[in-house]
N, C-alpha and C positions, 0 to 999 in steps of 0.2 A: 442894205438891207440888211450885209451882215458886220461885223466889227469885227475886230481884227484878231477876235479869238475863234473866228466861223462863227458864233452863235449869232440869234437873230435880234437884231436891238432892241432891249427892255422896252422903245418907241411906240416897235414896229405892236401895231395894233390885232394881227393876222392870227394871234393864241387862241382861238377859239374850240379843242376836241381836247380838251380835255375835261371835259362836260362829260367826254362819249369815252372814256377811258384813256382817250389816248395823251401821256405825257408830253410835256415842253418837247424833250431831242427827238421821241416819235412824231411829231406834226414837224420839224427842224428837219428831217429826214424827206418825210411824205413833201413836206415843200418844194428839196430839193429835187426828188424825183420828177415833181407837177412841173417845175419851172424847166428844168432843163428838157424835155420830153424825149426825153431816148434812156435805153438801159445803162444802166450804172452797175460797177460792182461794188461791193465793201470796200475795200480799201479806198475808192474813187469817193466817194460819199463821206470814209471817216477825215481825209485829209482835205476835202472843202468844209466839212464842217469843227475840224480841229477838234474832234473828240475821241475815246477810244475806240479801238478796236471792240471790244469787247461791248460795250455802251450799244453801240450803232447796229450792232449787231444782235441785240438785244431789242431794239429797234426796230430790226427789219423784223424780225420773226413775228412781233406783237402787231405788226400794220399785215404780216400776210394771212395774218390768223385772224385779224378784222378785215380779210378780203380788200384790202385797200391799197394793196401790189402784188402781182405777179412774183414768178421766177422763173429761169429756164432752167432745164434743166441740166442740162453740159455745168464743167465745174474747170475754175472753179465759177458762183454762182452768177448769174447779174440779172438787177428787179428793174422793174420800172411799175411808174405808176397806174391803176387803175381810173378811166373817167372817173374825176369826181364826185360829179353827183350824185348820179345813178348809187355807185360805192357810197357814197355816205347816206344817202336816203336808205341803205339797207339794210343800215350800221342804224341808224337811226330807228328804222320797222323794229328791227330784233332787238334791242334794246326800251321798246315801249312796249312791247309783249313784256319783254321778260319783268320789267317796272309794274303794271297792270297785275302780273302773275305773285309780284310781292303783295302789293297790295293789298289782295285777297286774301293772302296767307295771312298777312296782316287782321283781317277784317273775323279769319278763323281762329287764330293765336288770342281774338282778343273776347270773343268767346268763349272759350275754352279756359280765360280767365277770368267773367264773368259768374262760370258756374262751378268754378271752384269756393264763392264765398260771396259774400253781401259786397258787390264791389259797382258802384254809379247808382245813378240816379233814371229816372223816369224816361228822360230823352235819349238815354239807352234801347230803349225798348221800340226804339221808330229808327227809321236812317233812311234818303233822301238819294238814288242815285240817275246822274242827269246825262243824257247821251242816248244813241241808239246806239253804238257800240260798246257800251258800257253795259248796258241794259243786259246785250245779248251775251257778253259777256260773262256778268252775273247768273243768270239763267241756267247755262252751260254750267258755270261753278255748284251753281245747286244739284242740279242732274248729279253732274259726278261727285256728288260730297254725298247721295243719299243714301242711306243705309236700312231702310226697313220697307217705306214705302215712297212713292211721290202721286203726287192728285193735281188735277189741275183744269181751267176752265180757258176754254178757250172760242174765241171771239172775232172778228171783225171788225174795224182794222187791222193789219197786223206791223211790227216791224219785223222787214224782210231786210236780210243779212245782204249785201250788199257784192260778199263771197257767199260764193257754191259753196266751200270748203264749211263757211260757217256751218250749215243744213249737213250736213256729212257729221261734223262733229259732235250736234245735236241728237244724231243717232243714233252716235258709235257710242256718244254717255249714256243712252238709254238702255241699247244694246247690251254692253256692260252692266249695266245695272240690273236689267233681268236677268242675267248671266252669275249674279251672285246671292239674288236673290231677292231684290228691290221689286215690289210692285208696283207696277204705273198705273196710273187709271187716269180718263182723262172724257172729259163732259166736253162736247163741241157742239156751240150755238147749230140751231137749221141753218143756218146763216152762211155755213162756213162750206155746205156744203155747193156754195156758187163760187166759192176762191179756189179754181186750180191748185194754186199751192198748194192750202192747205189741204185739199181733199187730197192732194197725191203726199203729202205728208203724210196723212192719218193711215192711210195704204201702207202706207210702209211701217211707222211705227208697230199698225195691228200685225204686223209679219211678222215681228220681232218679237210680240206676246206682252202689248199693251192693250190693256182692256175697253174698250172705249163706247160712248154711248153718245147719244144726240140728244140734247131737248129744245123745244120749242125759242123759246126767248132765256140767257143765261142776263143775271144780274148784274154781271163784270166777266176780267179776264183777272187771272188767279194763278198762284204754284201753291201748295201745300209741298214740303217737303218734311216728313219722319213725323207729323205734327209739332214741329219746333220750330219753324220758320214759314213764313210766309212774304211770296212777293208777289205784290198787284201793283197796274200801269194808277200814274197819278190821275190820268184822264185817258179812260177807256176809250173816247174819241183821238184820240191823237198821242200811241203809245211812247214816240218818239221821244216829249217834252218828259219822260223821265217814270222811275220804280220808287212804287213803296219796301224797303224789308223791314215787317212785321217780327218781334220775337218774342220769348211765351210770357203771355199777358190776356188779357179777360178779351180783349181785340182777337186776339192770334184763337182765342178759344173759340167766339161767337163766327167766325173767317172756317173751321173747321167745322163746326155742327153744320152752316150753308151750307160747305160739299158736300157735306152725308144725304141732304134732306135733299138737294140737286139731285143727288147721286140715285138715291134711293124712287127715283120717278121717272128719271134719264130711261132712254131707250136704247138695247145696245143693237150693235150692226153686227149681227152674225145670225146664223141660220137659227129658226125652232127646231124642238126634238121636241112637240106635244103630241104623243101619236094622237088624241082624238082631232085634231087639226088637219095632222097628215092626211085621214081618212076621206077632211070633202075639201082640201087646199092643195096644189103642190105648193114643191116649195121656194118660187117665187113667190106667186102670191101670201105667202106666210109671213116671208122677208117683207117684205112693198103693206101690208097689216101692221106692223108693228111700228116701222118706221112713219105710219097713219094715223095710227094711235099716239104716236108721239107725239102731233102736230104738223109733222114738216109737208110740204105740199107738193104738187108732183110734176117741180119741173123739179125739186130742191130728191125726192126720192130717185128721178130717172138720174143726176150727176151719183149721188149717193151707190146708185147700184150700176150706172155703166149701162142704162138703157134705155130707152127710146121713152117720151113722153106719154106716145101715141098706147104703149107697153102696157105702161104704170096706169093709164085709165080704164085698158080691159080687164086688166087684171082688179082695178078698186071695183069696175061691176060685179066682176065675178062672188068679190069678197064680199060685197053689199050684198048680192041675191042667195049664197050658202048663209048669210045671216040674217035673215029677209029683213034687212034694216035700209034704210028709206034715206039716211044720210048719211055722213062720214061719222058727227059727233054718235050717230045711237048702233053705227059698224061699231065702232069700238067701245061701248059702252056695254054689246051686247058678247064681242068677243073677254072682256074683260070677263061677267059673268060667268062664259063660258069655263073659265079658266086657262085657254091658249093663251094670254099672255103670261101667264103666273113663270113659266122658265123663264123668264128674263128680267126677272129681278134677283 
């Protein structure tokens, strides 16, 4: 395996770690420790490889930094290789994260480049992102970079993170944005309350300051950041297929207008404070009235409020009696006529 100088033969095809930032000599040191299967002192490795003590020590320091070798606390220290497969997989994963962040930063720089002058053509207005992990990463990146507002349409099916920490990252980005003054507005499709994951996420988001509303049926899934960039799935029914990034253009203007139109008609999930309504309906009935007016069914209202369907039906009957209505539609119309829903807009 080694030539007379103690180096690996050029014909040896095992130089594979340079792509991970591990130089040829460092790989030789690592291979020596892997194949020796025992702890070795730096001078032993130096003698075996026929390299200078300083170069070998630098290689050992690099391998230790990359968590590929361990060092004993005794003096002089002795080194041993960590199990190669998990150690290298961990290094590959860390580098993958760094490369992904570099890719996102490149996109950010490209955006600044475009803003600095008349660069590029129409093809720069749209970009496709493919893969569940990349979609989630871009979503988190957009949240983290928001300066003034984030507007979202959300409806099933969802790209559910395969790692619990991904959900935490989204909430941390949202909380950090709200703390620095970013306004977060989300319209949840009424079907969202049938998804325990999404309903729980909605409650957590509202707890940190998100403004949340429900709509009977959203036209699409959408994220708008600062009215400067849009993010929507290529196929609503298959979000894992990829997403489309929309930059400033008439299309982005149309998406912003669509969001504002739906937001104005959507139903907020928060207590009403109408004094006239309070005189005839208790707080639970007021909240149910608002969700009912938004088109949600009894099962969905029950899930949204964390109560039973029987309780919802009881309150619906009280609401219809108070309004003298025979149908839910008529009840919603009369509630609007009395101004009971005005505080929700």
